[in-house]
C-alpha positions as CSV (number, residue, x, y, z in Angstrom):
1,M,101.7,77.4,111.3
2,G,102.9,73.8,109.4
3,S,99.9,71.3,109.7
4,T,102.1,68.3,110.8
5,E,105.7,68.4,112.8
6,P,108.6,66.1,111.9
7,S,108.6,63.2,114.3
8,E,111.4,62.3,117.1
9,S,114.7,61.0,115.5
10,S,117.6,59.4,117.3
11,V,120.4,61.1,114.3
12,M,122.9,63.2,115.9
13,I,123.7,66.2,113.9
14,N,127.0,66.4,113.3
15,E,127.9,68.8,110.6
16,D,131.1,70.2,111.2
17,P,132.3,72.7,108.3
18,E,135.7,72.0,109.3
19,N,135.6,68.4,108.6
20,E,136.5,68.4,104.8
21,D,136.8,64.2,104.6
22,E,132.6,64.4,105.4
23,Q,130.9,62.2,102.4
24,E,127.7,62.0,103.5
25,L,125.3,64.0,105.7
26,P,123.8,62.5,108.4
27,E,120.0,64.0,108.0
28,L,119.7,66.1,104.4
29,R,116.5,68.6,105.2
30,I,115.2,69.7,102.6
31,V,112.6,72.8,101.3
32,L,110.4,72.9,98.5
33,F,109.1,75.7,97.1
34,G,108.2,77.2,93.7
35,R,105.0,78.4,91.9
36,T,101.5,75.9,91.8
37,T,101.3,72.5,89.1
38,V,105.0,72.3,88.9
39,G,105.4,68.8,90.5
40,K,106.7,70.3,93.7
41,S,104.7,67.3,96.3
42,T,105.1,64.7,94.0
43,L,108.8,65.4,93.5
44,G,108.9,65.4,97.6
45,G,107.1,62.0,97.2
46,I,109.4,60.5,95.3
47,I,112.3,62.0,96.9
48,L,111.0,60.0,100.3
49,G,110.1,56.6,98.1
50,D,106.2,57.4,98.8
51,S,104.4,58.8,96.0
52,A,101.3,59.8,98.6
53,A,103.8,61.1,101.1
54,F,102.4,65.0,100.4
55,T,99.4,64.1,98.0
56,L,97.3,61.6,100.2
57,S,96.5,64.6,102.7
58,D,95.1,66.2,99.5
59,P,92.3,64.3,98.6
60,H,90.4,67.1,97.0
61,G,93.1,68.3,95.1
62,E,93.6,71.6,96.6
63,R,97.1,71.4,96.8
64,T,99.7,72.1,99.5
65,K,97.8,75.5,101.7
66,T,100.5,74.5,104.5
67,C,103.8,73.4,105.1
68,H,103.5,69.6,105.4
69,V,106.9,68.2,107.0
70,E,108.0,64.3,106.0
71,R,111.0,62.3,107.4
72,K,112.4,59.1,106.0
73,T,115.0,57.3,107.7
74,D,117.2,54.4,106.0
75,S,118.6,51.1,107.6
76,D,122.0,53.3,107.8
77,S,119.9,55.4,110.2
78,H,120.5,58.7,107.2
79,S,117.6,60.4,107.4
80,V,116.2,62.8,105.0
81,V,113.4,65.6,105.9
82,V,111.6,67.0,103.0
83,V,108.9,70.0,103.5
84,D,106.3,70.9,101.0
85,T,105.6,74.6,100.9
86,P,102.1,76.2,99.8
87,G,102.7,76.9,95.9
88,L,103.1,80.7,94.9
89,F,100.8,83.1,92.8
90,K,97.8,80.8,93.6
91,M,94.9,82.1,93.1
92,G,93.0,82.9,96.2
93,S,96.3,83.0,98.3
94,S,98.5,86.0,99.2
95,E,102.0,86.0,98.4
96,E,102.6,86.8,102.5
97,D,100.7,84.1,103.7
98,V,102.8,81.8,101.3
99,V,105.8,83.6,102.6
100,K,105.1,83.1,106.4
101,E,104.3,79.2,105.5
102,I,108.2,79.1,103.6
103,K,109.9,80.8,107.0
104,W,107.7,78.5,109.1
105,A,109.9,75.8,107.1
106,T,112.7,77.4,107.6
107,E,112.2,78.3,111.6
108,N,111.0,74.8,112.7
109,V,113.1,72.2,110.5
110,E,115.8,72.3,112.9
111,P,118.9,73.7,112.7
112,G,117.9,74.8,109.6
113,P,117.2,73.3,105.9
114,H,120.5,72.5,103.9
115,V,118.5,72.8,100.7
116,F,115.6,75.0,99.2
117,L,114.5,73.2,95.8
118,L,113.3,75.7,93.5
119,V,110.9,73.7,91.4
120,E,110.0,75.0,87.6
121,R,108.4,73.0,84.5
122,L,111.1,72.2,81.7
123,K,109.6,74.9,79.1
124,I,110.2,77.9,78.0
125,I,111.1,79.6,81.3
126,T,109.9,83.4,80.9
127,S,110.0,86.5,83.3
128,E,106.8,84.9,85.6
129,E,109.1,82.0,86.4
130,L,111.4,83.7,87.8
131,K,109.5,85.6,89.9
132,A,108.8,82.9,92.7
133,L,113.3,83.4,92.9
134,Q,113.0,87.2,93.3
135,V,110.5,86.4,96.1
136,F,112.6,84.3,97.5
137,E,116.0,86.7,97.6
138,R,113.6,89.5,99.1
139,T,112.4,87.4,102.0
140,F,115.1,85.3,102.8
141,G,118.1,87.6,101.5
142,K,121.1,87.3,98.8
143,R,122.9,84.9,101.4
144,A,120.2,82.4,101.2
145,V,120.8,81.8,97.4
146,A,123.5,79.8,97.7
147,Y,121.4,77.2,99.2
148,V,118.7,77.5,96.2
149,T,119.2,74.3,94.2
150,V,116.4,74.6,90.9
151,V,115.1,71.4,90.0
152,F,113.1,71.3,86.4
153,T,110.5,68.3,86.4
154,H,109.3,67.0,83.4
155,N,106.9,64.0,82.2
156,N,109.1,61.6,79.8
157,D,110.0,64.8,78.0
158,P,112.5,63.8,75.3
159,R,114.4,67.8,75.8
160,G,115.4,66.9,79.6
161,N,118.9,66.7,79.7
162,E,121.5,68.6,80.1
163,A,122.5,69.1,76.3
164,D,119.1,71.1,75.7
165,I,119.5,73.0,78.9
166,K,122.9,74.5,77.8
167,E,121.1,74.8,74.1
168,G,118.2,76.8,75.5
169,M,120.1,79.0,77.6
170,K,121.9,80.5,74.7
171,D,118.3,81.8,73.4
172,N,116.0,82.2,76.8
173,E,117.6,85.5,79.1
174,H,115.4,84.3,81.4
175,L,116.7,80.6,81.5
176,R,120.0,81.9,81.6
177,E,119.7,84.1,84.0
178,L,118.1,81.4,86.4
179,I,120.6,79.6,85.9
180,E,123.5,82.2,86.6
181,R,121.8,83.5,89.6
182,C,121.6,80.0,91.3
183,Q,125.4,79.7,90.0
184,W,124.6,77.1,88.1
185,R,123.1,74.4,90.5
186,Y,120.4,73.3,88.8
187,F,118.9,69.2,88.5
188,I,116.8,68.3,86.0
189,F,114.2,65.6,86.8
190,N,111.4,63.3,84.9
191,I,108.9,62.7,87.4
192,A,107.5,60.0,85.6
193,D,110.7,57.9,86.6
194,R,110.1,56.6,90.1
195,S,113.4,54.3,90.4
196,P,116.2,55.5,93.5
197,V,118.6,56.2,91.1
198,Q,117.9,59.8,89.9
199,V,117.1,59.9,94.0
200,T,120.1,58.9,94.9
201,Q,122.0,61.6,92.3
202,L,120.2,65.0,93.5
203,L,120.9,64.2,97.1
204,E,124.6,63.2,96.3
205,K,124.2,66.7,94.4
206,I,122.9,68.2,97.3
207,T,125.2,67.5,99.2
208,Q,128.3,67.7,97.1
209,E,127.2,71.5,96.9
210,R,126.4,71.9,100.6
211,Q,130.1,70.7,101.3
212,D,131.3,73.5,99.0
213,Y,129.8,76.1,101.6
214,S,131.8,77.0,105.0
215,D,127.7,77.1,106.2
216,F,126.1,73.9,105.2
217,F,122.5,75.1,106.5
218,Y,120.6,78.0,106.2
219,T,120.1,79.4,110.0
220,P,116.9,80.9,111.6
221,Q,119.5,83.2,112.6
222,M,120.4,84.1,108.8
223,L,116.7,84.2,108.2
224,Q,116.1,87.2,111.3
225,A,119.7,89.5,109.6
226,A,117.7,89.4,106.3
227,E,114.7,90.4,107.7
228,K,116.6,93.4,109.5
229,A,118.1,94.3,106.3
230,A,114.9,94.7,104.5
231,N,113.5,96.6,107.4
232,E,116.3,99.2,107.4
233,E,116.0,98.9,103.5
234,R,111.8,100.1,103.3
235,S,112.7,102.6,105.6
236,K,114.8,104.2,103.6
237,D,112.8,103.5,100.7
238,D,110.1,105.7,102.9
239,R,112.7,108.3,103.9
240,R,113.4,108.8,100.2
241,R,110.2,108.7,98.8
242,K,109.0,111.3,101.5
243,A,112.1,113.8,100.9
244,S,111.6,113.8,97.3
245,E,107.4,114.6,98.1
246,N,108.6,117.1,100.2
247,R,111.0,119.1,97.3
248,L,108.2,119.0,95.0
249,A,105.7,120.9,97.4
250,I,108.7,122.9,98.2
251,L,109.5,123.8,94.6
252,E,105.3,124.5,93.6
253,K,105.3,126.9,96.9
254,S,108.5,128.4,95.4
255,G,107.0,128.3,91.8
256,L,103.9,130.6,92.7
257,L,106.1,133.0,94.8
258,G,108.1,133.5,91.8
259,I,105.1,134.0,89.3
260,F,103.4,136.2,92.1
261,L,106.9,138.0,92.4
262,G,107.8,137.9,89.0
263,S,104.3,139.2,87.4
264,V,104.4,142.0,90.0
265,V,107.9,143.3,89.2
266,G,107.2,142.7,85.1
267,Y,104.0,144.9,85.3
268,F,105.6,147.8,86.9
269,S,108.9,148.3,84.8
270,C,107.7,146.7,81.5
271,G,108.9,149.4,79.1
272,G,109.0,149.8,75.5
273,E,107.3,147.4,73.4
274,L,105.9,145.5,75.8
275,T,102.6,145.8,77.9
276,P,102.0,145.9,81.2
277,T,100.2,143.1,80.5
278,S,102.8,140.6,78.2
279,G,105.6,142.3,80.7
280,A,103.7,140.6,83.9
281,L,103.6,137.1,81.8
282,L,107.0,137.3,81.0
283,G,108.4,138.8,84.2
284,A,106.4,135.9,86.1
285,L,108.0,133.5,84.1
286,L,111.3,134.7,85.0
287,G,110.8,135.2,88.8
288,M,109.3,131.2,88.7
289,I,112.3,130.2,86.7
290,L,114.8,132.0,89.2
291,I,113.0,131.3,92.4
292,M,112.4,127.6,91.7
293,G,116.3,127.5,90.8
294,M,117.6,129.2,93.8
295,T,115.2,127.0,95.9
296,F,116.5,123.5,94.0
297,S,120.2,124.9,94.9
298,G,119.6,125.3,98.3
299,I,117.6,121.4,98.4
300,C,120.9,120.4,97.2
301,V,123.0,122.0,99.4
302,F,121.4,120.9,102.7
303,E,121.2,117.4,101.4
304,K,124.8,117.4,100.5
305,Y,125.5,118.9,104.2
306,H,123.2,116.5,105.4
307,K,124.9,113.5,103.9
308,K,127.8,114.0,105.6
């Protein structure tokens, strides 16, 4: 699925959740995702210390179309693996294809990514910006949101600081929802600054966040469980939809039956000031209400009995 495989490494993965004194992960696996033109590829290159890591393979500016995996190992044998994924909601690309690529990253960056960095531009956050997180949660499950950290990218924006983010949350409900759903895991990154200082800060933040959880990384087994749950939920929705359609069909038929019976009874039993025609109309109305009411009650009793 993806275009580039991660290279072999002699780094041993020893991520024991019981080792609470562990301060550094021997390997940190990062998956970048989000909308197009938010700076994902640029951010990935800066993290790796190679600004062209993900842009050199895109000379015509066509943007990332498949997953691209790069690895950096420092002199202390600490590795960082970064996966750049296609942008969501790009014109000409289906959501399904992009999701497949992100799934590929999850399954092939073994034994699984430590963090999914949801990259967003530092600007006014709207419901559109929330869609990327919604697609992620729908695909990978609610549990996977615990592995998401939002990175707000900017280019020497004077508003790129903690105080402005917190102030913006007061007036912007979408920004507040995004940060709260990710349990306040966010980082502000100036992509115009190529110094290693903020990269170090970001990686330290990710490492610390992962040590706060018993499960250090998101595994393919978690993805399989999420897919199973999603399929079961879709099956339930289909059953509910079909049951609703069946109820409407039954009520329609019972209404017609009520009209017919009510018309006949009303026509022949009409007396006093009512004419046979008006009696038939009144009987039709009452008959429809009566029969549909009885039918609806029967459906409710049937469903209640079969839910037990």
